[in-house]
N, C-alpha and C positions, 0 to 999 in steps of 0.2 A: 840664842843671841844673832847667829844668821839671819834666822826667819822674821826676826824684828827689823834688822836692817834693811832686808829685801822689802819688807811691807813697807818701811818708811819711804823706800827708793820708789815704789809704785804709787804712794799715796801724793809724793812730789811731783811725780811724772804727770798725776791726773790733776793736780792743782795747775801745774803749768799749761796744760791742755784747757783746763777750764777759764784760764785767764786770757790764754790767747783766744778762745773762741769769744768771749765777751768784749776783748779788746781789737777784733779784726775791723769792726766799722769805723772803729776809731782811727787805726792805722790808715785806712783807706782814705780817710777825709783827712790826714793830718796836714796835708799840703794845703788845704783850702782854710784852716783856720789861723792863719796868719794875719797879721795887720795888715788888713787893706782900706783902711779909712779913708784914704787918699784918692782911691780908684772909685768909690761908692759902692762896692759889692759888700754886702752883708757877710759876716762870717759866719761859718757852720755850727750850731750848735748840736752837740750829741743827744742832749736832752730834749731840744726841739726834733730831732730826729725820730726820737721814741714816741713821742708825741705825735708827730706826724703818719707815724705807721699805724696807728690805730688799732681795731680790734684783730687784725690779720697779723699785726706785728707782735700782739701779746701772743697769740698763738705760736710763732716762730720762737718766742722767747722761752716759752715752756718744753717746748720740744728741744732746744739748746739747752737747759736745764737736765732733763730727761736723758739727753746724749751723753753729757757730762757724768750724770752718774751711773749709766750703764757702763762707761767707757773705764771709770775707777772699780766698780764691781768685777768687772771681766777681768781688768789687771789684776785684783787679789786672787780670784776663782781660778780662772785658766791660766795656771802656772805649773812647773814641772812637780813641785813638793805638793801641789794640793792633788793634782790627778794620780801622782806616784809617791805615795808617802814615803820615806826614808825608811829603809829597815822592813818593811811589809814583806818584800819578795822574799827576802832571806828568811824571815820565821815562817813563812808559810812554805816555803821550800823544805826547811827544816822539819815541818810538821808532817810534809808530803811523804818525806823518806821514811820517817817512823813509822807511815801508816795510819796516822792521826788526822784521819779526813774531818772528823766532827770538829777538833779543836781548831783545825785549820779554817773551816767554816765561819766558827764562833768568832775567830780573830779578823776575818775579813768582815764580817758583819757589824764590829765593834768599832772599824776603824773603815767607815764609810768613803768610798772615792770611785774613780774610773777604772783604777786598778782592781782595788777588792771586789768591785762588783763583776769584773771578767773572770776573776779566781773563782770568785763564790758559784757562780754560773758552771765552770768548770769540775768543781767540787761535788755538785748534785748530780754529774754523770759518771763518776770515777768506777761504778760499778759496773758501766756498760762499755769500758773500754775507752783506749786512747782517742779512737776516731770519734764518738760521741762528744769525749771532753772539746776535743779542737774544735767541732761543729758548735759546741754550747758557747763557746768563748768567743769565737767568730759573731755569732748572732748577738752577744752581749756587747762586743765592743762597736758593733754596728747600730746598735739602738743607743749607747750611751754618744756615739758619735754624733747621731742624728739628732740627740738632744742638745748637744753643744752647739750646734749650728742653727738650731732653732732659737737657741738663747741669743745668739748674736744676731738674728735676722734683724732685731728692732732697729739696729743701727743702720742697715741698708732701707729700713722703711723709712726712718726719719730721714737720710741722706735723699730719699726719692720724694719725699712730700715737702721739704723745706724748700726748693726751688719751685715746685708747681704752687704752692700758697705765696711765694713771693710773685710770681707771674699773675696770680689771681687779684694779688692786691694791686699790682702795676696796672692790670687793664682796668680793673674799677675805676682807680685813681685817675687815668687817661679818659675813660668816660666820662667822668665828673668834669675835668679841666675841660673837655671840649664841648661839654654841653653848657657851662658857663661861659666859654669863649662865643659859641653859636649866638646865646641869646644877648648879646652887647649889639648894639645899633651899628657903632663903628668901632669893631675890634682892631685890637694892636696887638702885633704877634709878642712883642715883649711880656704881654700878659699873660700868654700862654706858658711861659717858662716855669715860672713857680709852680704851678699845677703838674706839669710833667715830672719836674724835680722830686714834688711830694710823692709822686705814683712811683716813681723808682726805687724810693728807699725800700719799700718791702723785698724788691728783688735782691737789695745789696745786703739785707739779713738773711735771706733765704739761703745766697750763695755763701754766707760767712758760717752757716750751721751746716751743709750739705759737704764743703770739703772736707772739715774734719772728721764728719761721721761717716763718709765711703774710706776714707783713708784706713780709719781706725777698724771698719769691717773688714776691709782686705787684710789688715796685719791679723787681726784674731782670727781669721778663718784660716791663714797658711800656721799659726801656732796650733792651733787644733787638730790640723793634719798632721803635723811635725809630733806633736804629743801622743796623739792616738795612734801612730806607726810605732813610736817609741814603747806605748805602754802594750800593746798586741806583742810585740817581739820579746818583752820582759816576761809576758805571760806565759808564752811558749818554753823560756826558758825554766821556768818556774818548774813545769811537770815534764823537764826532760827527762830527769830520773825516773820518774813514772813511765815514761814512754819505751823508756830500755827495758825496765822489768817486765812489761806486758809484751814487749815483743820477743824476747828471748825464750819463754816458756811456748809461745805460739808456733816458734820454728822447730822447738823439738816435738810439740803435738801433729805437726803436718808430716816429719818423718817418721817412717815404719821403725820399729825397736830392732836392734840387729842383735842376734844371738849370739853367746859366747863360743868360741871353736869348738870347745867340746862339747857342748850341746848339740850342735850340727854333727859333729861325728856320731853321735850316741842316736840319733836320730835317722842317718843313714845305714847305719848297721842293722836297725829296727826294721827298716823298709825292705833292706835286701833279706833278711830272714824271712818277712811276710811274703817274697813275692818268690823265694827259691821254692822250686818243686821238692816236694817229700821223697827220699829214697825208696826204692822198691824194698818190700820184705823180703828178708833171707829164705824162708821156709817157703816150698810149694805144696799146695794141696794136692793129695792123691784122690 
């Protein structure tokens, strides 16, 4: 029940972001869409803006749809219950305490997640001691963290490409506007304004995509860092009893075995008898 509520919550957030992304250009131009028939200024039509954006505007629109899809997917996949399934750490810890390492590894493989991957890497090295287990878990955590960061890197790419594409469309529109302006015999400066206005549309669209893309990238990057740290700490707690059980015999092996007092006394008496000179014989040979 709680999972379904949280999932619906994330879907609603994604829908709001999607709506804001599509409505950003309209919000920016809302002040221009008032009735100005008396002043002779034409109203700005959003559909006309889309038409004037041309092929580059279509590419930016495709990037905006991809951005929203990535945001929704990351909201669902990059969360605590997905990376650290509830109850998994407790079950694996119980199996490790009972020295059922194969069952613990099977449990991790049956519940794929960030935490299960890290625990499975540690369970593969239990025969080598806790040092090998700790190193294997660190390597697995770094590998999975890099995979998650590569996953959200597409948002950064979209946030970087969108304004560049918008600038490209603006530059191309300015070139066309000035070329038409210079071809006229008696050019009027007022005739240059519509061409410049059309050229700036792609820049507007590009910026309306790059702002939520880069903001979402920063948000998910911080979330990944936090969840990776929590998962790594939880994995260490799972193997805490295993670490203690390995450390105690090691300390005992390193110390020499101490003999009991009666054994030490018996050995001292035996040594004294061996080193004591034998008494001279009572008779003399004639």
